[in-house]
C-alpha positions as CSV (number, residue, x, y, z in Angstrom):
1,M,34.4,-30.9,22.7
2,K,33.7,-34.6,22.4
3,D,34.6,-35.1,26.1
4,V,32.2,-32.4,27.3
5,T,29.4,-33.8,25.0
6,D,30.0,-37.3,26.5
7,L,29.6,-35.8,30.0
8,I,26.4,-33.8,29.1
9,A,24.9,-36.8,27.3
10,R,25.6,-39.1,30.3
11,V,24.1,-36.6,32.7
12,L,20.9,-36.1,30.6
13,I,20.3,-39.8,30.0
14,A,20.9,-40.7,33.7
15,C,18.4,-38.0,34.8
16,I,15.6,-40.0,33.0
17,F,16.3,-43.1,34.9
18,L,17.0,-41.5,38.3
19,F,13.7,-39.6,38.0
20,E,11.9,-42.8,37.0
21,A,13.3,-44.4,40.2
22,Y,12.3,-41.5,42.3
23,D,8.8,-41.5,40.8
24,S,8.4,-45.2,41.3
25,M,9.4,-44.9,45.0
26,K,7.3,-41.9,45.7
27,F,4.2,-43.4,44.0
28,F,4.9,-47.0,44.9
29,K,1.2,-48.0,45.4
30,S,-0.1,-46.3,42.2
31,T,2.8,-47.7,40.2
32,K,1.7,-51.2,41.4
33,E,-1.8,-50.4,40.3
34,L,-0.4,-49.3,36.9
35,M,1.5,-52.6,36.7
36,T,-1.8,-54.4,37.3
37,S,-3.5,-52.5,34.5
38,Y,-0.7,-53.8,32.1
39,G,-1.3,-57.4,33.3
40,I,1.8,-57.6,35.5
41,T,0.4,-59.3,38.7
42,W,3.1,-61.8,39.6
43,Q,5.3,-60.7,42.6
44,Q,4.6,-56.9,42.1
45,D,6.6,-55.9,45.1
46,L,9.6,-57.9,44.1
47,L,9.5,-56.7,40.5
48,L,9.0,-53.0,41.4
49,T,11.7,-53.1,44.0
50,G,14.0,-54.8,41.6
51,A,13.2,-52.2,38.9
52,I,13.9,-49.3,41.4
53,I,17.3,-50.9,42.2
54,L,18.2,-51.3,38.5
55,L,17.2,-47.7,37.9
56,L,19.1,-46.3,40.8
57,L,22.2,-48.4,40.4
58,G,22.3,-48.1,36.6
59,G,21.5,-44.4,36.7
60,I,24.2,-43.6,39.2
61,L,26.9,-45.6,37.4
62,V,26.1,-43.9,34.1
63,L,25.9,-40.5,35.8
64,V,29.3,-40.7,37.5
65,G,31.0,-42.6,34.7
66,Y,32.2,-45.5,36.8
67,R,31.5,-48.8,35.1
68,S,29.1,-47.0,32.8
69,G,28.9,-50.0,30.5
70,L,27.5,-52.1,33.4
71,G,25.2,-49.2,34.3
72,A,23.9,-49.1,30.7
73,V,23.3,-52.9,30.8
74,L,21.4,-52.6,34.1
75,L,19.2,-49.9,32.6
76,L,18.6,-51.9,29.4
77,L,17.4,-54.8,31.5
78,Y,14.7,-52.5,32.8
79,W,14.0,-50.3,29.8
80,I,13.6,-52.9,27.0
81,P,10.8,-54.9,28.6
82,V,9.1,-51.8,29.9
83,T,9.1,-50.3,26.4
84,F,7.5,-53.4,24.8
85,I,5.0,-53.8,27.6
86,V,3.9,-50.2,28.2
87,H,4.1,-48.8,24.7
88,S,2.8,-51.8,22.7
89,W,1.1,-49.4,20.3
90,W,0.2,-52.3,17.9
91,N,-2.2,-53.6,20.5
92,D,-3.8,-50.3,21.4
93,P,-7.0,-48.8,20.0
94,I,-6.5,-46.7,16.9
95,E,-7.3,-43.5,18.8
96,I,-4.1,-43.8,20.9
97,Q,-1.8,-45.7,18.5
98,R,-0.1,-42.5,17.2
99,A,0.8,-41.2,20.7
100,E,2.0,-44.6,21.9
101,S,4.0,-45.2,18.7
102,I,5.8,-41.9,19.3
103,A,6.5,-42.9,22.9
104,F,7.7,-46.3,21.8
105,M,10.1,-44.7,19.3
106,K,11.4,-42.3,22.0
107,N,12.2,-45.3,24.2
108,I,13.9,-47.0,21.3
109,A,16.1,-43.8,20.9
110,I,17.0,-44.0,24.6
111,I,17.9,-47.6,24.1
112,G,20.2,-46.5,21.3
113,G,21.8,-43.9,23.6
114,L,22.4,-46.6,26.3
115,L,24.0,-48.9,23.7
116,M,26.3,-46.0,22.7
117,I,27.3,-45.6,26.4
118,F,27.9,-49.4,26.6
119,V,30.1,-49.4,23.5
120,N,32.0,-46.1,23.9
121,G,32.3,-46.0,27.7
122,S,32.2,-43.0,29.9
123,G,34.6,-40.7,28.2
124,R,37.3,-38.5,29.6
125,Y,35.3,-36.7,32.4
126,S,34.3,-39.6,34.7
127,V,35.1,-41.0,38.1
128,K,36.7,-44.0,36.4
129,R,39.2,-41.7,34.5
130,L,39.8,-39.7,37.7
131,F,40.8,-42.9,39.6
132,A,43.0,-44.0,36.7
133,T,44.9,-40.7,36.5
134,T,45.2,-39.9,40.3
135,K,48.3,-41.0,42.0
136,V,47.9,-42.0,45.6
């Protein structure tokens, strides 16, 4: 049961990041405008392209279970700064503090899930395990 749960958890957490990459690519221009509204004006194209690469590469590695620890680290390199920049509820007006604090805590929980993947690896059902057990 643990192995199936590991697989389901990896798939679900990878979906968040792969969708984020897709959304950032599809709405590249509006994502840059959103970055400007958060005060990120330095090298927007480079930062956004780098973020998309981190999201895609990390999401795929976690999804397939090959080098999932590396994938989790790549995703953390993106997710931690974004969490503290976008959901800085302590800087927001009182009217939106509650909603932003909930979103902040959700992102903290996702960080916890990525740390669990980093520490525990990909589990039994993964491409890494398939390569290790297949005789060529």
